C-alpha positions as CSV (number, residue, x, y, z in Angstrom):
1,X,-204.1,-11.7,-25.1
2,X,-204.2,-9.5,-28.1
3,X,-203.7,-11.7,-31.2
4,X,-204.5,-15.3,-31.9
5,X,-201.4,-16.3,-33.8
6,X,-198.8,-18.8,-32.5
7,X,-197.4,-16.4,-29.9
8,X,-200.7,-15.4,-28.5
9,X,-202.1,-19.0,-28.3
10,X,-198.9,-20.2,-26.7
11,X,-199.2,-17.5,-24.0
12,X,-202.9,-18.2,-23.5
13,X,-202.3,-21.9,-23.2
14,X,-199.6,-21.5,-20.5
15,X,-201.5,-18.8,-18.6
16,X,-204.7,-20.7,-18.6
17,X,-202.8,-23.8,-17.4
18,X,-201.6,-21.6,-14.5
19,X,-205.3,-20.9,-13.6
20,X,-205.4,-17.4,-14.9
21,X,-208.6,-16.3,-16.6
22,X,-207.6,-15.7,-20.2
23,X,-209.4,-14.2,-23.2
24,X,-207.7,-14.2,-26.6
25,X,-208.8,-11.4,-28.9
26,X,-208.2,-12.1,-32.6
27,X,-209.2,-9.6,-35.4
28,X,-209.2,-12.2,-38.2
29,X,-212.0,-14.7,-38.8
30,X,-209.5,-17.5,-38.2
31,X,-206.7,-18.3,-35.7
32,X,-203.1,-18.9,-36.5
33,X,-202.0,-15.4,-37.8
34,X,-199.2,-16.0,-40.2
35,X,-199.8,-19.7,-40.1
36,X,-202.5,-20.4,-42.7
37,X,-203.2,-23.8,-44.1
38,X,-205.6,-23.2,-47.1
39,X,-207.8,-25.8,-48.8
40,X,-209.8,-23.7,-51.4
41,X,-211.6,-26.9,-52.7
42,X,-212.4,-30.2,-51.2
43,X,-210.7,-32.1,-53.9
44,X,-207.4,-30.3,-53.4
45,X,-204.6,-31.1,-50.9
46,X,-204.0,-28.3,-48.3
47,X,-201.4,-25.7,-49.1
48,X,-199.5,-23.5,-46.6
49,X,-200.0,-19.9,-47.7
50,X,-198.1,-18.8,-44.5
51,X,-195.5,-20.5,-42.5
52,X,-194.5,-23.9,-44.0
53,X,-191.1,-25.0,-42.7
54,X,-189.4,-25.9,-39.5
55,X,-186.3,-23.8,-38.9
56,X,-183.3,-25.0,-36.8
57,X,-183.9,-27.3,-33.8
58,X,-187.2,-25.6,-32.9
59,X,-187.9,-27.4,-29.6
60,X,-191.3,-25.7,-29.0
61,X,-192.4,-26.6,-32.5
62,X,-191.3,-30.2,-32.1
63,X,-193.1,-30.5,-28.8
64,X,-196.3,-29.2,-30.4
65,X,-195.9,-31.7,-33.3
66,X,-195.5,-34.6,-30.9
67,X,-198.6,-33.5,-29.0
68,X,-200.5,-33.4,-32.3
69,X,-199.2,-36.9,-33.4
70,X,-197.2,-35.3,-36.2
71,X,-193.6,-35.6,-37.2
72,X,-191.1,-33.5,-39.0
73,X,-190.5,-34.6,-42.6
74,X,-187.0,-34.1,-44.0
75,X,-186.7,-33.2,-47.6
76,X,-183.4,-33.9,-49.2
77,X,-184.4,-34.0,-52.9
78,X,-182.7,-32.6,-55.9
79,X,-182.0,-28.8,-56.3
80,X,-182.1,-27.2,-59.7
81,X,-181.2,-23.7,-60.7
82,X,-181.4,-21.7,-63.9
83,X,-178.9,-19.0,-64.3
84,X,-179.7,-16.0,-66.6
85,X,-182.7,-17.9,-68.0
86,X,-180.6,-20.9,-69.2
87,X,-181.1,-24.6,-68.8
88,X,-181.9,-26.0,-65.3
89,X,-178.7,-27.3,-63.8
90,X,-178.6,-29.7,-60.8
91,X,-176.3,-29.2,-57.8
92,X,-176.1,-28.7,-54.1
93,X,-178.2,-25.9,-52.6
94,X,-175.7,-23.0,-52.4
95,X,-176.8,-21.8,-48.9
96,X,-173.8,-23.1,-47.1
97,X,-171.3,-21.4,-49.4
98,X,-173.2,-18.1,-49.2
99,X,-173.4,-18.3,-45.4
100,X,-169.6,-18.7,-45.1
101,X,-169.2,-15.1,-46.4
102,X,-170.9,-13.8,-43.3
103,X,-168.2,-15.3,-41.1
104,X,-166.4,-12.0,-41.7
105,X,-169.1,-10.0,-39.9
106,X,-167.5,-10.9,-36.6
107,X,-164.5,-8.7,-37.6
108,X,-166.6,-5.6,-38.2
109,X,-165.9,-2.7,-35.9
110,X,-169.6,-1.7,-36.2
111,X,-172.7,-3.0,-37.8
112,X,-173.3,-2.3,-41.5
113,X,-175.9,-3.1,-44.1
114,X,-175.9,-6.5,-45.8
115,X,-175.4,-4.7,-49.1
116,X,-172.4,-2.8,-48.0
117,X,-170.9,-5.9,-46.4
118,X,-171.3,-8.0,-49.5
119,X,-169.9,-5.3,-51.8
120,X,-166.5,-5.9,-50.4
121,X,-166.4,-9.1,-52.4
122,X,-167.1,-7.4,-55.8
123,X,-163.4,-7.3,-56.7
124,X,-162.8,-11.0,-56.1
125,X,-164.0,-13.1,-59.1
126,X,-164.0,-16.2,-57.0
127,X,-166.4,-14.8,-54.4
128,X,-168.5,-12.3,-56.5
129,X,-170.9,-15.0,-57.5
130,X,-171.2,-16.4,-54.0
131,X,-171.9,-12.8,-52.7
132,X,-174.7,-12.5,-55.3
133,X,-176.2,-15.7,-54.0
134,X,-176.0,-14.5,-50.5
135,X,-177.7,-11.3,-51.4
136,X,-180.4,-13.3,-53.2
137,X,-180.9,-15.5,-50.0
138,X,-181.3,-12.4,-47.9
139,X,-183.8,-10.9,-50.2
140,X,-185.7,-14.2,-50.8
141,X,-185.7,-16.1,-47.6
142,X,-185.2,-13.4,-45.0
143,X,-187.6,-11.3,-47.1
144,X,-185.2,-8.4,-46.3
145,X,-183.9,-5.4,-48.2
146,X,-180.1,-5.8,-48.2
147,X,-179.7,-2.0,-48.3
148,X,-181.2,-1.7,-44.8
149,X,-180.9,-5.1,-43.2
150,X,-178.3,-5.6,-40.4
151,X,-175.4,-7.7,-41.5
152,X,-174.8,-8.7,-37.8
153,X,-178.4,-9.7,-37.3
154,X,-178.6,-11.8,-40.5
155,X,-175.2,-13.4,-39.7
156,X,-176.4,-14.4,-36.2
157,X,-179.6,-15.9,-37.5
158,X,-177.8,-17.9,-40.3
159,X,-175.2,-19.1,-37.8
160,X,-177.9,-20.3,-35.4
161,X,-179.4,-22.5,-38.1
162,X,-182.8,-20.8,-38.1
163,X,-182.5,-20.1,-41.9
164,X,-182.1,-23.8,-42.7
165,X,-185.3,-25.3,-44.0
166,X,-184.7,-29.0,-44.2
167,X,-188.0,-30.2,-42.6
168,X,-191.7,-29.5,-42.6
169,X,-194.6,-30.7,-40.4
170,X,-196.3,-33.8,-41.7
171,X,-199.8,-32.7,-42.7
172,X,-198.8,-29.1,-42.6
173,X,-199.2,-26.7,-39.6
174,X,-203.0,-27.1,-39.3
175,X,-203.0,-30.1,-36.9
176,X,-200.4,-28.5,-34.6
177,X,-202.3,-25.2,-34.6
178,X,-205.5,-27.1,-33.7
179,X,-203.6,-28.9,-30.9
180,X,-202.6,-25.5,-29.5
181,X,-206.1,-24.2,-29.7
182,X,-207.5,-27.3,-28.0
183,X,-205.0,-26.9,-25.2
184,X,-206.1,-23.3,-24.7
185,X,-209.8,-24.2,-24.4
186,X,-209.1,-27.3,-22.4
187,X,-207.6,-25.1,-19.7
188,X,-210.6,-22.7,-19.9
189,X,-209.2,-19.9,-22.1
190,X,-211.9,-18.0,-24.1
191,X,-211.1,-17.3,-27.7
192,X,-212.8,-14.5,-29.7
193,X,-212.3,-14.1,-33.5
194,X,-213.4,-11.2,-35.7
195,X,-212.7,-9.0,-32.6
196,X,-210.5,-6.0,-33.3
197,X,-208.8,-4.2,-30.4
198,X,-209.2,-0.4,-31.0
199,X,-207.8,1.1,-27.8
200,X,-205.7,-0.1,-25.0
201,X,-205.9,2.1,-22.0
202,X,-203.5,1.1,-19.3
203,X,-201.9,1.9,-16.0
204,X,-200.0,-0.2,-13.6
205,X,-202.1,-3.2,-12.6
206,X,-205.1,-2.4,-14.9
207,X,-205.8,-2.6,-18.6
208,X,-209.0,-1.6,-20.4
209,X,-209.4,-2.9,-24.0
210,X,-212.0,-1.4,-26.3
211,X,-213.0,-3.7,-29.1
212,X,-215.4,-4.1,-32.0
213,X,-216.9,-7.3,-33.2
214,X,-219.0,-7.0,-36.4
215,X,-219.6,-3.3,-35.6
216,X,-220.6,-4.1,-32.0
217,X,-218.5,-2.4,-29.3
218,X,-217.3,-4.3,-26.3
219,X,-214.9,-3.6,-23.4
220,X,-212.6,-6.0,-21.6
221,X,-210.9,-5.2,-18.3
222,X,-207.9,-7.1,-17.0
223,X,-204.9,-7.0,-14.7
224,X,-202.5,-7.4,-17.6
225,X,-202.3,-7.8,-21.4
226,X,-200.0,-9.7,-23.6
227,X,-199.7,-7.9,-27.0
228,X,-198.7,-10.1,-29.9
229,X,-199.5,-7.9,-32.8
230,X,-197.0,-8.0,-35.7
231,X,-194.6,-5.1,-36.0
232,X,-196.3,-3.9,-39.2
233,X,-199.6,-3.5,-37.4
234,X,-198.0,-1.8,-34.3
235,X,-196.0,0.6,-36.4
236,X,-197.9,1.2,-39.7
237,X,-201.4,-0.1,-39.2
238,X,-204.1,-0.1,-41.8
239,X,-206.8,2.4,-40.7
240,X,-209.3,-0.3,-40.0
241,X,-206.8,-2.1,-37.7
242,X,-205.1,0.8,-35.9
243,X,-204.7,0.3,-32.1
244,X,-204.4,3.3,-29.9
245,X,-202.4,3.0,-26.6
246,X,-203.3,5.4,-23.8
247,X,-200.9,6.5,-22.5
248,X,-198.8,6.1,-25.7
249,X,-196.1,3.6,-25.8
250,X,-192.8,5.1,-24.5
251,X,-190.1,6.4,-26.8
252,X,-188.0,3.3,-26.4
253,X,-190.8,1.1,-27.8
254,X,-191.2,3.4,-30.8
255,X,-187.4,3.3,-31.3
256,X,-187.5,-0.5,-31.2
257,X,-190.4,-0.6,-33.7
258,X,-188.4,1.7,-36.0
259,X,-185.4,-0.6,-35.8
260,X,-187.4,-3.7,-37.1
261,X,-188.8,-4.1,-40.6
262,X,-191.4,-6.4,-41.9
263,X,-190.4,-8.3,-45.0
264,X,-192.8,-8.6,-47.9
265,X,-193.6,-12.0,-49.3
266,X,-195.9,-13.1,-52.1
267,X,-196.7,-16.8,-52.0
268,X,-198.7,-18.7,-54.7
269,X,-200.0,-22.3,-54.5
270,X,-200.4,-24.1,-57.8
271,X,-202.4,-27.3,-58.0
272,X,-202.0,-29.5,-61.0
273,X,-203.8,-32.5,-62.3
274,X,-200.6,-34.6,-62.2
275,X,-197.0,-34.2,-61.3
276,X,-196.1,-33.5,-64.9
277,X,-192.6,-32.2,-64.2
278,X,-191.6,-35.7,-63.0
279,X,-192.2,-37.1,-66.5
280,X,-190.0,-34.5,-68.3
281,X,-186.4,-35.1,-69.5
282,X,-186.6,-38.8,-68.8
283,X,-187.6,-38.4,-65.2
284,X,-184.7,-36.0,-64.4
285,X,-186.9,-34.0,-62.0
286,X,-188.7,-36.9,-60.4
287,X,-187.0,-36.3,-57.0
288,X,-186.8,-32.5,-57.3
289,X,-187.8,-30.5,-54.3
290,X,-186.5,-27.0,-55.2
291,X,-186.2,-24.9,-58.3
292,X,-184.6,-21.5,-58.6
293,X,-184.6,-19.0,-61.4
294,X,-183.0,-15.6,-61.0
295,X,-184.9,-14.1,-64.0
296,X,-188.3,-15.3,-63.0
297,X,-190.7,-12.9,-61.1
298,X,-191.0,-15.7,-58.7
299,X,-187.4,-16.8,-58.2
300,X,-188.2,-19.9,-56.0
301,X,-190.5,-22.9,-56.5
302,X,-190.7,-26.0,-54.4
303,X,-192.6,-29.3,-54.6
304,X,-193.9,-31.4,-51.7
305,X,-191.2,-34.0,-52.2
306,X,-190.7,-36.6,-50.6
307,X,-194.5,-36.6,-50.6
308,X,-195.9,-37.2,-54.1
309,X,-198.3,-34.4,-54.5
310,X,-199.3,-32.3,-57.6
311,X,-198.9,-29.1,-55.5
312,X,-196.1,-26.6,-56.3
313,X,-195.5,-23.4,-54.3
314,X,-194.1,-20.2,-55.9
315,X,-192.3,-17.7,-53.7
316,X,-191.1,-14.1,-54.0
317,X,-189.6,-12.3,-51.0
318,X,-188.1,-9.0,-50.2
319,X,-187.7,-6.4,-53.0
320,X,-188.9,-9.1,-55.5
321,X,-192.2,-9.3,-53.6
322,X,-192.5,-5.6,-53.3
323,X,-192.2,-5.3,-57.1
324,X,-195.3,-7.5,-57.4
325,X,-197.5,-5.5,-55.0
326,X,-199.5,-3.6,-57.6
327,X,-200.6,-6.7,-59.6
328,X,-203.9,-8.5,-59.3
329,X,-204.3,-11.9,-57.7
330,X,-205.2,-13.5,-61.0
331,X,-202.2,-11.9,-62.7
332,X,-199.9,-13.2,-60.0
333,X,-201.2,-16.7,-60.2
334,X,-200.8,-16.6,-64.0
335,X,-197.3,-15.3,-63.7
336,X,-196.4,-18.0,-61.2
337,X,-197.9,-20.7,-63.4
338,X,-196.1,-19.4,-66.6
339,X,-192.8,-19.1,-64.7
340,X,-193.0,-22.6,-63.5
341,X,-193.7,-24.0,-66.9
342,X,-190.9,-21.9,-68.4
343,X,-188.4,-23.5,-66.2
344,X,-188.7,-26.6,-68.4
345,X,-189.6,-24.9,-71.6
346,X,-193.2,-26.3,-71.1
347,X,-195.4,-23.3,-70.5
348,X,-198.2,-24.8,-72.6
349,X,-198.1,-28.1,-70.8
350,X,-198.2,-26.4,-67.4
351,X,-201.3,-24.5,-68.4
352,X,-203.0,-27.7,-69.6
353,X,-202.1,-29.5,-66.3
354,X,-203.2,-26.5,-64.2
355,X,-206.2,-27.1,-61.9
356,X,-206.3,-24.2,-59.4
357,X,-204.2,-21.4,-58.0
358,X,-204.4,-19.5,-54.7
359,X,-202.1,-16.7,-53.4
360,X,-201.5,-14.3,-50.6
361,X,-199.5,-11.1,-50.5
362,X,-198.5,-10.7,-46.8
363,X,-197.4,-7.1,-47.2
364,X,-200.9,-6.1,-48.3
365,X,-202.5,-8.1,-45.5
366,X,-204.0,-5.5,-43.1
367,X,-203.6,-7.9,-40.2
368,X,-199.9,-8.5,-40.6
369,X,-198.5,-5.7,-42.9
370,X,-195.6,-8.1,-43.9
371,X,-194.6,-11.7,-43.6
372,X,-192.0,-11.7,-40.9
373,X,-189.4,-9.4,-39.3
374,X,-185.8,-8.5,-39.7
375,X,-183.5,-6.0,-37.9
376,X,-182.3,-2.8,-39.5
377,X,-178.6,-1.9,-39.6
378,X,-177.5,-0.4,-36.3
379,X,-180.6,-1.6,-34.4
380,X,-179.1,-4.6,-32.6
381,X,-181.1,-4.1,-29.4
382,X,-184.5,-3.5,-31.1
383,X,-185.9,-7.0,-30.5
384,X,-184.9,-7.0,-26.9
385,X,-186.3,-3.5,-26.3
386,X,-189.6,-4.5,-28.0
387,X,-189.8,-7.5,-25.8
388,X,-189.5,-5.6,-22.5
389,X,-192.7,-5.5,-20.4
390,X,-194.1,-2.1,-19.4
391,X,-194.8,-1.5,-15.7
392,X,-195.6,-5.2,-15.1
393,X,-198.8,-4.6,-17.0
394,X,-198.2,-4.7,-20.8
395,X,-196.2,-7.7,-22.0
396,X,-195.0,-8.3,-25.5
397,X,-194.6,-11.4,-27.6
398,X,-194.3,-12.5,-31.2
399,X,-191.5,-13.6,-33.5
400,X,-190.2,-10.0,-33.7
401,X,-189.4,-10.1,-30.0
402,X,-187.3,-13.3,-30.2
403,X,-184.1,-12.9,-28.2
404,X,-182.3,-16.1,-29.5
405,X,-182.0,-15.5,-33.2
406,X,-185.4,-17.1,-34.0
407,X,-187.0,-14.0,-35.4
408,X,-189.2,-14.7,-38.4
409,X,-190.0,-18.3,-37.4
410,X,-192.9,-20.2,-35.9
411,X,-190.7,-21.5,-33.1
412,X,-189.7,-17.9,-32.3
413,X,-193.3,-17.0,-32.0
414,X,-194.1,-20.0,-29.7
415,X,-191.1,-19.4,-27.5
416,X,-191.9,-15.7,-27.0
417,X,-195.5,-16.6,-26.1
418,X,-194.2,-19.0,-23.4
419,X,-191.7,-16.3,-22.2
420,X,-194.5,-13.7,-21.9
421,X,-196.6,-16.2,-19.9
422,X,-193.8,-16.7,-17.5
423,X,-193.3,-12.9,-17.1
424,X,-197.0,-12.4,-16.4
425,X,-197.0,-15.3,-13.9
426,X,-194.1,-13.7,-12.1
427,X,-195.6,-10.3,-12.0
428,X,-199.3,-11.1,-11.3
429,X,-200.7,-13.5,-8.7
430,X,-203.2,-15.9,-10.1
431,X,-206.7,-15.6,-8.6
């Protein structure tokens, strides 16, 4: 299994449970891939620098939480937004209103970009503002460029509910991830970290994987391989993480990869001494869970409500994140901090209350080359074609191969790992 993220570990768990001999090869020095619970100091509560929320019904995720004795925490706190740098106004999250615009996608004769689709509302004063919000959601939470993102694909994902983020795992994703790892090893799977796959030579019924671990070369031979590498690594790898397939992947795989983009995301965790925002404006923000500011470099901030924690997360996705890519980590943390304080006109207070900041730019991460995937306009079959196995020997999993509108989610990754395990089991007889 190439890749130790959610998809790879789910595939490894299920294959090992079927008595296959399984080895997981992960290039990072940790498991989880784009799940990353970070605790930079012992006196700080953990922060999710990667996946954080549960999207839609998420049956695989919920089963994993139950196995880890976790639960899904609903957050139904107050939503505040600042328009054009003005005062924070309370209201209902505008996602539902924005999503209704995409009902018209069903009437399209052919697919078109999100940008082109939303421009049809420019002439309607009643809907122009809603279209702007819809575009902002596509950029921010789908981490997509509206100029190239498929309107049909975005509409299908929104309609399925996978863009709704009303719950998060109690205690973060770390316990669930550890439960998944424990299940792998309990069934006998071997897990290797800091092991980079350099070459995958394959023919029907045989795979040879050449790897390096701390500069040491090692070769693995198997009957089949499950490839769970992110699209960004498969298509545009950093030189140190490039994987060569011999023979090369067929044209239909390259076409599928060309039809899927990886969205950039910059995420910053801000730890404060106290929950100072709860004391402002007579306690107006005491139950706030989400803040939005269109003029801020980080347009979205959220608290840990209903948990009372002095941790705030700043988020930029899509073109907003791409615009931050040339800035240093310290500069981004400072920008996120100042942006949060400025929401309340209390930048100095935020600086005094600030304890520590940590960030991650997923687009610059050589092991992912983006946060999660979205489909380009006109590439409606890309996920399905990427998911297709090759000659009952190479199998593919990962959120980008989700076939039921769960692309970009943890549950999509888990489900595709389980699907790949079933495909392997059907194609290969266990020893």
